[in-house]
LUMMI-824940 format. One line per field, with one value per atom (N, C-alpha, C): residue number from 1; atom name; z, y, x. Coordinates in nm, 4 decimals. Each point is the difference from the previous one (the first is absolute). Example, Ala and Ser with C-alpha at 12.3 -4.5 7.8 and 13.67 -1.06 7.14 Angstrom:
! residues 2
n [1 | 1 | 1 | 2 | 2 | 2]
atom [N | CA | C | N | CA | C]
up [0.7800 | 0.0000 | 0.0000 | -0.0720 | 0.0060 | 0.0730]
north [-0.5690 | 0.1190 | 0.1200 | 0.1050 | 0.1190 | 0.1090]
east [1.3190 | -0.0890 | 0.0900 | -0.0350 | 0.0820 | -0.0770]
***
This chain:
! residues 173
n [1 | 1 | 1 | 2 | 2 | 2 | 3 | 3 | 3 | 4 | 4 | 4 | 5 | 5 | 5 | 6 | 6 | 6 | 7 | 7 | 7 | 8 | 8 | 8 | 9 | 9 | 9 | 10 | 10 | 10 | 11 | 11 | 11 | 12 | 12 | 12 | 13 | 13 | 13 | 14 | 14 | 14 | 15 | 15 | 15 | 16 | 16 | 16 | 17 | 17 | 17 | 18 | 18 | 18 | 19 | 19 | 19 | 20 | 20 | 20 | 21 | 21 | 21 | 22 | 22 | 22 | 23 | 23 | 23 | 24 | 24 | 24 | 25 | 25 | 25 | 26 | 26 | 26 | 27 | 27 | 27 | 28 | 28 | 28 | 29 | 29 | 29 | 30 | 30 | 30 | 31 | 31 | 31 | 32 | 32 | 32 | 33 | 33 | 33 | 34 | 34 | 34 | 35 | 35 | 35 | 36 | 36 | 36 | 37 | 37 | 37 | 38 | 38 | 38 | 39 | 39 | 39 | 40 | 40 | 40 | 41 | 41 | 41 | 42 | 42 | 42 | 43 | 43 | 43 | 44 | 44 | 44 | 45 | 45 | 45 | 46 | 46 | 46 | 47 | 47 | 47 | 48 | 48 | 48 | 49 | 49 | 49 | 50 | 50 | 50 | 51 | 51 | 51 | 52 | 52 | 52 | 53 | 53 | 53 | 54 | 54 | 54 | 55 | 55 | 55 | 56 | 56 | 56 | 57 | 57 | 57 | 58 | 58 | 58 | 59 | 59 | 59 | 60 | 60 | 60 | 61 | 61 | 61 | 62 | 62 | 62 | 63 | 63 | 63 | 64 | 64 | 64 | 65 | 65 | 65 | 66 | 66 | 66 | 67 | 67 | 67 | 68 | 68 | 68 | 69 | 69 | 69 | 70 | 70 | 70 | 71 | 71 | 71 | 72 | 72 | 72 | 73 | 73 | 73 | 74 | 74 | 74 | 75 | 75 | 75 | 76 | 76 | 76 | 77 | 77 | 77 | 78 | 78 | 78 | 79 | 79 | 79 | 80 | 80 | 80 | 81 | 81 | 81 | 82 | 82 | 82 | 83 | 83 | 83 | 84 | 84 | 84 | 85 | 85 | 85 | 86 | 86 | 86 | 87 | 87 | 87 | 88 | 88 | 88 | 89 | 89 | 89 | 90 | 90 | 90 | 91 | 91 | 91 | 92 | 92 | 92 | 93 | 93 | 93 | 94 | 94 | 94 | 95 | 95 | 95 | 96 | 96 | 96 | 97 | 97 | 97 | 98 | 98 | 98 | 99 | 99 | 99 | 100 | 100 | 100 | 101 | 101 | 101 | 102 | 102 | 102 | 103 | 103 | 103 | 104 | 104 | 104 | 105 | 105 | 105 | 106 | 106 | 106 | 107 | 107 | 107 | 108 | 108 | 108 | 109 | 109 | 109 | 110 | 110 | 110 | 111 | 111 | 111 | 112 | 112 | 112 | 113 | 113 | 113 | 114 | 114 | 114 | 115 | 115 | 115 | 116 | 116 | 116 | 117 | 117 | 117 | 118 | 118 | 118 | 119 | 119 | 119 | 120 | 120 | 120 | 121 | 121 | 121 | 122 | 122 | 122 | 123 | 123 | 123 | 124 | 124 | 124 | 125 | 125 | 125 | 126 | 126 | 126 | 127 | 127 | 127 | 128 | 128 | 128 | 129 | 129 | 129 | 130 | 130 | 130 | 131 | 131 | 131 | 132 | 132 | 132 | 133 | 133 | 133 | 134 | 134 | 134 | 135 | 135 | 135 | 136 | 136 | 136 | 137 | 137 | 137 | 138 | 138 | 138 | 139 | 139 | 139 | 140 | 140 | 140 | 141 | 141 | 141 | 142 | 142 | 142 | 143 | 143 | 143 | 144 | 144 | 144 | 145 | 145 | 145 | 146 | 146 | 146 | 147 | 147 | 147 | 148 | 148 | 148 | 149 | 149 | 149 | 150 | 150 | 150 | 151 | 151 | 151 | 152 | 152 | 152 | 153 | 153 | 153 | 154 | 154 | 154 | 155 | 155 | 155 | 156 | 156 | 156 | 157 | 157 | 157 | 158 | 158 | 158 | 159 | 159 | 159 | 160 | 160 | 160 | 161 | 161 | 161 | 162 | 162 | 162 | 163 | 163 | 163 | 164 | 164 | 164 | 165 | 165 | 165 | 166 | 166 | 166 | 167 | 167 | 167 | 168 | 168 | 168 | 169 | 169 | 169 | 170 | 170 | 170 | 171 | 171 | 171 | 172 | 172 | 172 | 173 | 173 | 173]
atom [N | CA | C | N | CA | C | N | CA | C | N | CA | C | N | CA | C | N | CA | C | N | CA | C | N | CA | C | N | CA | C | N | CA | C | N | CA | C | N | CA | C | N | CA | C | N | CA | C | N | CA | C | N | CA | C | N | CA | C | N | CA | C | N | CA | C | N | CA | C | N | CA | C | N | CA | C | N | CA | C | N | CA | C | N | CA | C | N | CA | C | N | CA | C | N | CA | C | N | CA | C | N | CA | C | N | CA | C | N | CA | C | N | CA | C | N | CA | C | N | CA | C | N | CA | C | N | CA | C | N | CA | C | N | CA | C | N | CA | C | N | CA | C | N | CA | C | N | CA | C | N | CA | C | N | CA | C | N | CA | C | N | CA | C | N | CA | C | N | CA | C | N | CA | C | N | CA | C | N | CA | C | N | CA | C | N | CA | C | N | CA | C | N | CA | C | N | CA | C | N | CA | C | N | CA | C | N | CA | C | N | CA | C | N | CA | C | N | CA | C | N | CA | C | N | CA | C | N | CA | C | N | CA | C | N | CA | C | N | CA | C | N | CA | C | N | CA | C | N | CA | C | N | CA | C | N | CA | C | N | CA | C | N | CA | C | N | CA | C | N | CA | C | N | CA | C | N | CA | C | N | CA | C | N | CA | C | N | CA | C | N | CA | C | N | CA | C | N | CA | C | N | CA | C | N | CA | C | N | CA | C | N | CA | C | N | CA | C | N | CA | C | N | CA | C | N | CA | C | N | CA | C | N | CA | C | N | CA | C | N | CA | C | N | CA | C | N | CA | C | N | CA | C | N | CA | C | N | CA | C | N | CA | C | N | CA | C | N | CA | C | N | CA | C | N | CA | C | N | CA | C | N | CA | C | N | CA | C | N | CA | C | N | CA | C | N | CA | C | N | CA | C | N | CA | C | N | CA | C | N | CA | C | N | CA | C | N | CA | C | N | CA | C | N | CA | C | N | CA | C | N | CA | C | N | CA | C | N | CA | C | N | CA | C | N | CA | C | N | CA | C | N | CA | C | N | CA | C | N | CA | C | N | CA | C | N | CA | C | N | CA | C | N | CA | C | N | CA | C | N | CA | C | N | CA | C | N | CA | C | N | CA | C | N | CA | C | N | CA | C | N | CA | C | N | CA | C | N | CA | C | N | CA | C | N | CA | C | N | CA | C | N | CA | C | N | CA | C | N | CA | C | N | CA | C | N | CA | C | N | CA | C | N | CA | C | N | CA | C | N | CA | C | N | CA | C | N | CA | C | N | CA | C | N | CA | C | N | CA | C | N | CA | C | N | CA | C | N | CA | C | N | CA | C | N | CA | C | N | CA | C | N | CA | C | N | CA | C | N | CA | C | N | CA | C]
up [0.2000 | 0.0804 | -0.0847 | -0.0593 | -0.0794 | 0.0882 | -0.0621 | 0.0752 | -0.0023 | -0.0581 | -0.0087 | 0.1199 | 0.0320 | 0.1123 | 0.0067 | 0.1014 | 0.0153 | 0.1468 | 0.0259 | 0.1360 | 0.0044 | 0.1026 | 0.0172 | 0.1315 | -0.0027 | 0.1200 | 0.0238 | 0.1182 | 0.0376 | 0.1040 | -0.0345 | 0.0910 | 0.0548 | 0.1274 | 0.0643 | -0.0064 | -0.0284 | -0.0075 | 0.1360 | 0.1069 | 0.1335 | 0.0680 | -0.0697 | 0.0602 | 0.0019 | 0.0981 | 0.0046 | -0.1204 | -0.0336 | -0.1144 | 0.0468 | 0.0724 | 0.0479 | -0.1130 | -0.1136 | -0.1095 | -0.0654 | 0.0173 | -0.0666 | 0.0829 | 0.1022 | 0.0911 | -0.0649 | -0.1109 | -0.0662 | -0.0577 | -0.0220 | -0.0518 | 0.0957 | 0.1292 | 0.0985 | 0.0263 | -0.0655 | 0.0249 | -0.0712 | 0.0692 | -0.0590 | 0.0180 | -0.1055 | 0.0054 | 0.0957 | 0.1006 | 0.0909 | -0.0729 | 0.0583 | -0.0602 | -0.0272 | -0.1164 | -0.0359 | -0.0612 | -0.0120 | -0.0622 | -0.1097 | -0.0812 | -0.1020 | -0.0296 | -0.0478 | -0.0332 | -0.0360 | -0.0685 | -0.0445 | 0.0329 | 0.0569 | 0.0211 | -0.1333 | -0.0001 | -0.1228 | -0.0635 | 0.0810 | -0.0529 | -0.0831 | 0.0365 | -0.0749 | -0.1385 | -0.0199 | -0.1294 | -0.0913 | 0.0516 | -0.0758 | -0.0627 | -0.1125 | -0.0642 | 0.0101 | 0.0484 | 0.0153 | 0.0086 | -0.0288 | 0.0098 | 0.1451 | 0.0158 | 0.1337 | 0.0767 | -0.0699 | 0.0655 | 0.0696 | -0.0434 | 0.0577 | 0.1089 | 0.0328 | 0.0958 | 0.1331 | 0.0544 | 0.1314 | -0.0032 | -0.1056 | -0.0102 | -0.0177 | -0.0866 | -0.0240 | 0.1276 | 0.0702 | 0.1241 | 0.1086 | 0.0027 | 0.0999 | -0.0241 | -0.1267 | -0.0333 | -0.0029 | -0.0497 | -0.0255 | 0.0689 | 0.0808 | 0.0609 | 0.1049 | 0.0413 | 0.0998 | -0.0618 | -0.1321 | -0.0704 | -0.0484 | 0.0319 | -0.0469 | -0.0861 | -0.1213 | -0.0927 | 0.0212 | 0.0273 | 0.0232 | -0.1102 | -0.0287 | -0.1088 | 0.0306 | 0.1282 | 0.0332 | 0.1341 | 0.0272 | 0.1277 | 0.1154 | -0.0188 | 0.1064 | 0.0336 | -0.1025 | 0.0217 | 0.0706 | -0.0404 | 0.0629 | 0.1472 | 0.0304 | 0.1396 | 0.0823 | -0.0585 | 0.0700 | 0.0221 | -0.0999 | 0.0136 | 0.1075 | 0.0026 | 0.1010 | 0.1407 | 0.0139 | 0.1319 | 0.0639 | -0.0831 | 0.0560 | -0.0192 | -0.0430 | -0.0281 | 0.1285 | 0.0046 | 0.1139 | -0.0442 | -0.1306 | -0.0544 | -0.0334 | 0.0299 | -0.0316 | -0.1488 | -0.0796 | -0.1454 | -0.0515 | -0.1239 | -0.0711 | -0.0965 | 0.0016 | -0.0897 | -0.1000 | -0.1284 | -0.1050 | -0.0970 | -0.0736 | -0.1020 | -0.1350 | -0.1035 | -0.1348 | -0.0252 | 0.0760 | -0.0204 | 0.0810 | 0.0684 | 0.0712 | 0.1472 | 0.0530 | 0.1434 | 0.0774 | 0.1188 | 0.0839 | 0.1426 | 0.0602 | 0.1429 | 0.0630 | 0.0775 | 0.0581 | 0.1271 | 0.0410 | 0.1228 | 0.1217 | 0.0027 | 0.1129 | -0.0007 | -0.1125 | -0.0136 | -0.0824 | -0.0287 | -0.0848 | -0.1384 | -0.0605 | -0.1331 | -0.0946 | -0.1092 | -0.1069 | -0.1151 | -0.0409 | -0.1029 | -0.1327 | -0.1065 | -0.1343 | -0.0280 | 0.0528 | -0.0184 | -0.1405 | -0.0880 | -0.1357 | -0.0859 | 0.0479 | -0.0752 | 0.0108 | -0.1118 | 0.0002 | -0.0273 | 0.0955 | -0.0163 | 0.0376 | -0.1017 | 0.0267 | 0.0409 | 0.0011 | 0.0350 | 0.1452 | 0.0870 | 0.1381 | 0.0972 | -0.0357 | 0.0925 | 0.0125 | 0.1060 | 0.0252 | -0.1135 | -0.0498 | -0.1097 | -0.1271 | -0.0265 | -0.1188 | 0.0112 | 0.1194 | 0.0193 | -0.0169 | 0.0500 | -0.0141 | -0.1476 | -0.0745 | -0.1436 | -0.0711 | 0.0352 | -0.0623 | 0.0325 | 0.1252 | 0.0416 | -0.0774 | -0.0143 | -0.0769 | -0.1454 | -0.0565 | -0.1380 | -0.0144 | 0.0959 | -0.0046 | 0.0171 | 0.0819 | 0.0154 | -0.1319 | -0.0714 | -0.1306 | -0.0971 | -0.0004 | -0.0879 | 0.0348 | 0.1295 | 0.0435 | -0.0483 | 0.0152 | -0.0441 | -0.1507 | -0.0755 | -0.1449 | -0.0357 | 0.0704 | -0.0263 | 0.0353 | 0.1115 | 0.0389 | -0.1037 | -0.0539 | -0.1043 | -0.1256 | -0.0351 | -0.1178 | 0.0202 | 0.1209 | 0.0301 | -0.0114 | 0.0526 | -0.0072 | -0.1458 | -0.0833 | -0.1421 | -0.0671 | 0.0319 | -0.0600 | 0.0434 | 0.1272 | 0.0481 | -0.0695 | -0.0213 | -0.0704 | -0.1445 | -0.0647 | -0.1378 | -0.0047 | 0.0982 | 0.0075 | 0.0175 | 0.0879 | 0.0229 | -0.1289 | -0.0692 | -0.1256 | -0.1060 | -0.0051 | -0.0982 | 0.0294 | 0.1282 | 0.0354 | -0.0344 | 0.0237 | -0.0338 | -0.1506 | -0.0767 | -0.1465 | -0.0454 | 0.0665 | -0.0344 | 0.0275 | 0.1166 | 0.0319 | -0.1033 | -0.0391 | -0.1006 | -0.1333 | -0.0384 | -0.1270 | 0.0050 | 0.1151 | 0.0131 | -0.0084 | 0.0621 | -0.0061 | -0.1430 | -0.0697 | -0.1400 | -0.0851 | 0.0251 | -0.0752 | 0.0231 | 0.1245 | 0.0313 | -0.0744 | 0.0019 | -0.0706 | -0.1490 | -0.0583 | -0.1436 | -0.0315 | 0.0883 | -0.0206 | 0.0046 | 0.0937 | 0.0104 | -0.1231 | -0.0448 | -0.1212 | -0.1211 | -0.0120 | -0.1121 | 0.0033 | 0.1190 | 0.0127 | -0.0384 | 0.0427 | -0.0349 | -0.1501 | -0.0631 | -0.1453 | -0.0752 | 0.0466 | -0.0651 | 0.0128 | 0.1179 | 0.0207 | -0.0957 | -0.0171 | -0.0932 | -0.1440 | -0.0331 | -0.1368 | -0.0278 | 0.0953 | -0.0142 | -0.0139 | 0.0800 | -0.0071 | -0.1350 | -0.0508 | -0.1298 | -0.1108 | 0.0076 | -0.0992 | 0.0028 | 0.1202 | 0.0146 | -0.0567 | 0.0232 | -0.0521 | -0.1518 | -0.0544 | -0.1450 | -0.0645 | 0.0629 | -0.0532 | 0.0049 | 0.1043 | 0.0143 | -0.1033 | -0.0336 | -0.0953 | -0.1428 | -0.0216 | -0.1361 | -0.0318]
north [-2.4129 | 0.1192 | 0.1095 | -0.0262 | 0.1004 | 0.1020 | 0.1060 | 0.1072 | -0.0148 | -0.1066 | -0.0179 | -0.0776 | 0.0224 | -0.0701 | 0.0319 | -0.0494 | 0.0211 | 0.0225 | 0.0913 | 0.0304 | -0.0097 | -0.0619 | -0.0092 | 0.0665 | 0.0864 | 0.0650 | -0.0502 | -0.0466 | -0.0442 | 0.0972 | 0.0717 | 0.0984 | -0.0525 | 0.0141 | -0.0444 | 0.1131 | -0.0358 | 0.1012 | 0.0604 | -0.0766 | 0.0487 | 0.0736 | 0.0153 | 0.0662 | 0.1509 | 0.0659 | 0.1453 | 0.0530 | 0.1245 | 0.0599 | 0.1080 | -0.0387 | 0.1031 | 0.0649 | -0.0684 | 0.0539 | 0.1210 | 0.0233 | 0.1105 | 0.1275 | 0.0059 | 0.1143 | 0.1303 | -0.0026 | 0.1239 | 0.0746 | -0.0705 | 0.0670 | 0.1084 | -0.0198 | 0.0973 | 0.1099 | -0.0040 | 0.1000 | 0.1295 | 0.1097 | 0.1322 | 0.0743 | 0.0609 | 0.0704 | 0.1177 | 0.0025 | 0.1147 | 0.1256 | 0.1140 | 0.1267 | -0.0049 | 0.0456 | 0.0032 | -0.1291 | -0.0999 | -0.1257 | -0.0349 | -0.0926 | -0.0512 | -0.1445 | -0.0713 | -0.1399 | -0.0630 | -0.1120 | -0.0707 | -0.1473 | -0.0618 | -0.1448 | -0.0702 | -0.0911 | -0.0688 | -0.0728 | -0.0623 | -0.0768 | 0.0893 | 0.1278 | 0.0928 | 0.0288 | -0.0220 | 0.0261 | -0.1221 | -0.1150 | -0.1248 | -0.0368 | -0.0685 | -0.0573 | -0.1507 | -0.0640 | -0.1446 | -0.0475 | -0.1276 | -0.0531 | 0.0064 | 0.0333 | 0.0108 | -0.1307 | -0.1117 | -0.1304 | -0.0139 | 0.0789 | -0.0068 | 0.1047 | 0.0789 | 0.1097 | -0.0471 | -0.1086 | -0.0455 | -0.0313 | -0.0650 | -0.0335 | 0.1259 | 0.0901 | 0.1233 | 0.0829 | 0.0127 | 0.0782 | -0.0669 | -0.1327 | -0.0699 | 0.0239 | 0.0075 | 0.0181 | 0.1457 | 0.0879 | 0.1380 | 0.1049 | -0.0437 | 0.0932 | 0.0913 | -0.0228 | 0.0875 | 0.0895 | 0.0149 | 0.0773 | 0.1323 | 0.1091 | 0.1333 | 0.0513 | 0.0459 | 0.0511 | 0.1506 | 0.0436 | 0.1415 | 0.0509 | 0.1302 | 0.0529 | 0.0065 | 0.0023 | 0.0091 | -0.0678 | -0.0246 | -0.0608 | 0.0943 | 0.1299 | 0.0963 | -0.0044 | -0.0076 | -0.0081 | -0.1299 | -0.1092 | -0.1295 | 0.0022 | 0.0624 | 0.0103 | 0.0852 | 0.1099 | 0.0854 | -0.0738 | -0.0750 | -0.0765 | -0.1071 | -0.0650 | -0.1030 | 0.0587 | 0.1223 | 0.0633 | 0.0167 | 0.0157 | 0.0177 | -0.1239 | -0.1097 | -0.1225 | -0.0711 | -0.0396 | -0.0784 | -0.1365 | -0.0296 | -0.1247 | -0.1041 | 0.0267 | -0.0911 | -0.0303 | 0.1063 | -0.0129 | 0.0024 | -0.0473 | 0.0119 | 0.1170 | 0.0909 | 0.1150 | -0.0196 | 0.0022 | -0.0290 | 0.1168 | 0.0035 | 0.1030 | -0.0663 | 0.0792 | -0.0523 | -0.0511 | 0.0491 | -0.0468 | -0.1250 | -0.0545 | -0.1259 | 0.0128 | 0.1203 | 0.0162 | -0.0423 | -0.0561 | -0.0468 | 0.0467 | 0.0594 | 0.0294 | -0.1031 | -0.0905 | -0.1115 | 0.0444 | -0.0730 | 0.0360 | 0.0126 | -0.0772 | 0.0046 | 0.1258 | 0.0727 | 0.1177 | -0.0264 | -0.1258 | -0.0348 | 0.0589 | 0.0495 | 0.0594 | -0.0792 | -0.0478 | -0.0652 | 0.0987 | 0.0392 | 0.1022 | -0.0641 | 0.0417 | -0.0433 | -0.1458 | -0.0551 | -0.1422 | -0.0379 | 0.0987 | -0.0343 | -0.0430 | 0.0206 | -0.0423 | -0.1508 | -0.0664 | -0.1453 | -0.0396 | -0.0643 | -0.0492 | -0.1467 | -0.0843 | -0.1424 | -0.0637 | 0.0804 | -0.0555 | 0.0177 | 0.0360 | 0.0264 | -0.1063 | -0.0815 | -0.1002 | -0.1190 | -0.0766 | -0.1167 | -0.1015 | -0.0237 | -0.0968 | 0.0514 | 0.1295 | 0.0568 | -0.0105 | 0.0273 | -0.0129 | -0.1452 | -0.0936 | -0.1424 | -0.0392 | 0.0431 | -0.0303 | 0.0607 | 0.1223 | 0.0666 | -0.0750 | -0.0430 | -0.0753 | -0.1309 | -0.0713 | -0.1254 | 0.0267 | 0.1066 | 0.0359 | 0.0304 | 0.0721 | 0.0318 | -0.1240 | -0.0952 | -0.1255 | -0.0756 | -0.0049 | -0.0669 | 0.0718 | 0.1339 | 0.0766 | -0.0246 | -0.0076 | -0.0254 | -0.1364 | -0.1020 | -0.1351 | -0.0011 | 0.0661 | 0.0078 | 0.0710 | 0.1090 | 0.0744 | -0.0835 | -0.0733 | -0.0851 | -0.1090 | -0.0586 | -0.1016 | 0.0611 | 0.1218 | 0.0672 | 0.0297 | 0.0412 | 0.0267 | -0.1292 | -0.1102 | -0.1282 | -0.0414 | 0.0168 | -0.0336 | 0.0902 | 0.1284 | 0.0937 | -0.0323 | -0.0358 | -0.0361 | -0.1263 | -0.0974 | -0.1230 | 0.0321 | 0.0852 | 0.0392 | 0.0742 | 0.0838 | 0.0722 | -0.0971 | -0.0989 | -0.1002 | -0.0761 | -0.0432 | -0.0736 | 0.0876 | 0.1277 | 0.0908 | 0.0204 | 0.0149 | 0.0152 | -0.1262 | -0.1168 | -0.1267 | -0.0094 | 0.0381 | -0.0022 | 0.0994 | 0.1165 | 0.0991 | -0.0547 | -0.0632 | -0.0587 | -0.1064 | -0.0826 | -0.1042 | 0.0640 | 0.1035 | 0.0672 | 0.0666 | 0.0594 | 0.0622 | -0.1055 | -0.1163 | -0.1081 | -0.0489 | -0.0184 | -0.0440 | 0.1044 | 0.1275 | 0.1085 | 0.0002 | -0.0228 | -0.0053 | -0.1156 | -0.1176 | -0.1163 | 0.0284 | 0.0588 | 0.0304 | 0.1055 | 0.0997 | 0.1030 | -0.0629 | -0.0923 | -0.0678 | -0.0869 | -0.0713 | -0.0836 | 0.0864 | 0.1133 | 0.0918 | 0.0531 | 0.0370 | 0.0514 | -0.1088 | -0.1232 | -0.1108 | -0.0231 | 0.0016 | -0.0208 | 0.1134 | 0.1228 | 0.1137 | -0.0146 | -0.0449 | -0.0220 | -0.1050 | -0.1109 | -0.1051 | 0.0504 | 0.0764 | 0.0530 | 0.0943 | 0.0838 | 0.0928 | -0.0771 | -0.1058 | -0.0822 | -0.0697 | -0.0475 | -0.0682 | 0.0988 | 0.1225 | 0.1021 | 0.0341 | 0.0125 | 0.0323 | -0.1143 | -0.1247 | -0.1154 | -0.0044 | 0.0345 | -0.0006 | 0.1097 | 0.1163 | 0.1105 | -0.0355 | -0.0684 | -0.0378 | -0.1073 | -0.0867 | -0.1062 | 0.0534 | 0.1066 | 0.0512 | 0.0867]
east [0.8724 | -0.0159 | -0.0615 | -0.1160 | -0.0694 | -0.0682 | -0.0461 | -0.0647 | -0.1514 | -0.0487 | -0.1434 | -0.0509 | -0.1247 | -0.0600 | -0.1480 | -0.0621 | -0.1430 | -0.0301 | -0.0920 | -0.0416 | -0.1512 | -0.0508 | -0.1455 | -0.0369 | -0.1012 | -0.0510 | -0.1407 | -0.0243 | -0.1334 | -0.0525 | -0.1050 | -0.0563 | -0.1312 | -0.0130 | -0.1240 | -0.1009 | -0.1238 | -0.1051 | -0.0306 | 0.0231 | -0.0343 | 0.1151 | 0.1110 | 0.1161 | -0.0202 | 0.0623 | -0.0031 | 0.0743 | -0.0232 | 0.0664 | 0.0979 | 0.1048 | 0.0924 | 0.0788 | 0.0097 | 0.0787 | -0.0620 | -0.1283 | -0.0679 | 0.0045 | 0.0834 | -0.0031 | 0.0444 | 0.0727 | 0.0409 | -0.1194 | -0.1120 | -0.1198 | -0.0471 | 0.0220 | -0.0445 | 0.1011 | 0.1136 | 0.1041 | -0.0338 | 0.0182 | -0.0173 | 0.1320 | 0.0462 | 0.1284 | -0.0089 | 0.0868 | 0.0012 | 0.0484 | -0.0224 | 0.0430 | 0.1499 | 0.0393 | 0.1410 | 0.0509 | -0.0854 | 0.0415 | -0.0982 | 0.0394 | -0.0913 | 0.0354 | -0.0977 | 0.0200 | -0.1323 | 0.0076 | -0.1195 | 0.0161 | -0.1043 | 0.0091 | 0.0289 | 0.0948 | 0.0394 | -0.1170 | -0.0837 | -0.1133 | -0.0912 | -0.0110 | -0.0849 | 0.0567 | 0.1285 | 0.0642 | 0.0000 | -0.0395 | 0.0084 | -0.1325 | 0.0075 | -0.1185 | 0.0127 | -0.1045 | 0.0009 | -0.1441 | -0.0248 | -0.1361 | -0.0494 | -0.1245 | -0.0587 | 0.0130 | -0.0004 | 0.0131 | 0.1360 | 0.0980 | 0.1340 | 0.0239 | -0.1008 | 0.0164 | 0.0580 | -0.0513 | 0.0471 | 0.1499 | 0.0454 | 0.1424 | 0.0846 | -0.0443 | 0.0750 | 0.0079 | -0.1117 | 0.0002 | 0.0836 | -0.0005 | 0.0812 | 0.1491 | 0.0385 | 0.1413 | 0.0439 | -0.0869 | 0.0413 | -0.0864 | -0.0950 | -0.0948 | 0.0592 | 0.1234 | 0.0625 | 0.1071 | -0.0036 | 0.1024 | -0.0584 | 0.0710 | -0.0372 | 0.1150 | -0.0317 | 0.1009 | 0.0135 | 0.1231 | 0.0293 | 0.0926 | -0.0040 | 0.0830 | 0.1497 | 0.0373 | 0.1428 | 0.0258 | 0.1262 | 0.0367 | -0.0312 | 0.0224 | -0.0326 | -0.1481 | -0.0846 | -0.1445 | -0.0352 | 0.0630 | -0.0270 | 0.0403 | 0.1130 | 0.0441 | -0.0965 | -0.0473 | -0.0958 | -0.1316 | -0.0446 | -0.1243 | 0.0156 | 0.1143 | 0.0241 | -0.0013 | 0.0515 | 0.0080 | -0.1375 | -0.1040 | -0.1346 | -0.0873 | 0.0592 | -0.0763 | -0.0416 | -0.1266 | -0.0503 | -0.0508 | 0.0121 | -0.0548 | 0.1071 | 0.1259 | 0.1116 | 0.0058 | 0.0089 | 0.0036 | 0.1435 | 0.0153 | 0.1276 | -0.0142 | 0.0963 | -0.0011 | 0.1127 | -0.0351 | 0.0977 | 0.0087 | 0.1110 | 0.0190 | 0.0234 | -0.0109 | 0.0204 | 0.1399 | 0.0978 | 0.1374 | 0.0316 | -0.1018 | 0.0184 | 0.0322 | 0.0020 | 0.0247 | -0.1238 | 0.0211 | -0.1107 | 0.0248 | -0.1041 | 0.0030 | -0.0920 | 0.0571 | -0.0736 | -0.0720 | -0.1031 | -0.0719 | 0.0923 | 0.1070 | 0.0937 | 0.0858 | -0.0006 | 0.0848 | 0.1243 | 0.0265 | 0.1148 | -0.0229 | 0.1062 | -0.0096 | 0.0898 | -0.0590 | 0.0762 | 0.0040 | 0.1193 | 0.0134 | 0.0364 | -0.0685 | 0.0349 | -0.0261 | -0.1043 | -0.0296 | -0.0396 | -0.0227 | -0.0409 | 0.1176 | 0.1207 | 0.1174 | 0.0110 | -0.0151 | 0.0075 | 0.1436 | 0.0595 | 0.1361 | -0.0012 | -0.0142 | -0.0134 | 0.1316 | 0.1047 | 0.1292 | 0.0380 | -0.0933 | 0.0381 | -0.0474 | -0.0949 | -0.0512 | 0.0938 | -0.0216 | 0.0856 | -0.0097 | -0.1206 | -0.0149 | 0.0660 | -0.0144 | 0.0640 | 0.1517 | 0.0523 | 0.1451 | 0.0434 | -0.0801 | 0.0326 | 0.0001 | -0.1030 | -0.0048 | 0.1205 | 0.0344 | 0.1142 | 0.1292 | 0.0135 | 0.1181 | 0.0100 | -0.1114 | 0.0008 | 0.0360 | -0.0550 | 0.0320 | 0.1492 | 0.0549 | 0.1428 | 0.0862 | -0.0457 | 0.0753 | 0.0048 | -0.1132 | -0.0043 | 0.0935 | -0.0051 | 0.0884 | 0.1464 | 0.0304 | 0.1374 | 0.0471 | -0.0857 | 0.0368 | 0.0238 | -0.0865 | 0.0157 | 0.1305 | 0.0291 | 0.1235 | 0.1227 | -0.0058 | 0.1128 | 0.0235 | -0.1086 | 0.0140 | 0.0615 | -0.0425 | 0.0552 | 0.1483 | 0.0368 | 0.1412 | 0.0810 | -0.0530 | 0.0714 | 0.0203 | -0.1033 | 0.0132 | 0.1027 | -0.0039 | 0.0951 | 0.1425 | 0.0183 | 0.1337 | 0.0504 | -0.0874 | 0.0394 | 0.0358 | -0.0806 | 0.0307 | 0.1339 | 0.0254 | 0.1268 | 0.1165 | -0.0171 | 0.1045 | 0.0294 | -0.1064 | 0.0187 | 0.0659 | -0.0375 | 0.0600 | 0.1485 | 0.0337 | 0.1421 | 0.0790 | -0.0621 | 0.0661 | 0.0213 | -0.1008 | 0.0125 | 0.1066 | 0.0064 | 0.1020 | 0.1402 | 0.0183 | 0.1312 | 0.0379 | -0.0967 | 0.0258 | 0.0373 | -0.0730 | 0.0292 | 0.1374 | 0.0344 | 0.1325 | 0.1108 | -0.0214 | 0.1002 | 0.0150 | -0.1114 | 0.0041 | 0.0703 | -0.0314 | 0.0639 | 0.1508 | 0.0412 | 0.1428 | 0.0669 | -0.0652 | 0.0563 | 0.0123 | -0.1046 | 0.0033 | 0.1062 | 0.0129 | 0.1041 | 0.1386 | 0.0203 | 0.1293 | 0.0249 | -0.1040 | 0.0152 | 0.0303 | -0.0696 | 0.0229 | 0.1433 | 0.0449 | 0.1377 | 0.1005 | -0.0255 | 0.0909 | -0.0005 | -0.1178 | -0.0076 | 0.0684 | -0.0170 | 0.0663 | 0.1528 | 0.0393 | 0.1445 | 0.0534 | -0.0736 | 0.0439 | -0.0007 | -0.1050 | -0.0089 | 0.1170 | 0.0313 | 0.1125 | 0.1324 | 0.0140 | 0.1220 | 0.0082 | -0.1142 | -0.0012 | 0.0334 | -0.0506 | 0.0305 | 0.1504 | 0.0498 | 0.1432 | 0.0862 | -0.0405 | 0.0749 | -0.0102 | -0.1173 | -0.0188 | 0.0829 | 0.0058 | 0.0805 | 0.1496 | 0.0407 | 0.1411 | 0.0366 | -0.0913 | 0.0268 | -0.0037 | -0.0647 | -0.0091 | 0.1116]
***
């Protein structure tokens, strides 16, 4: 699921050029804007493709200007701003489209979910290993405590015998 890919555009020489309609746009009084194609540098051989894709886009300095330009538009143009806002020919307004958030699409959420599932499985395996290590450590502790108890009892018994032997030796002397 890489982000790389390839797109091919095939433009017919005999096709109309509806994409270049922003060239004929003139900013009405109180508005300003520049056709995007006029701001771009590209090989002349690519003009048809560029105009087909971007020829209906006018760049405006602000959303208010773009809205005012759209209000008097008769060419069904897209008016955009530097911050990524778009006023579409239908009147729909997309605000702040320049903010790239790759974590909001369905595929991005799916990739994130799969990544989290892998992390969860790894964490569950780590927890299982830690619980087993804990169980073994507790078992070793119980064994060590039992051995310590046995040794303490043996030591106490030996001390008792030693004390009894000393007492018997003192009594015999």
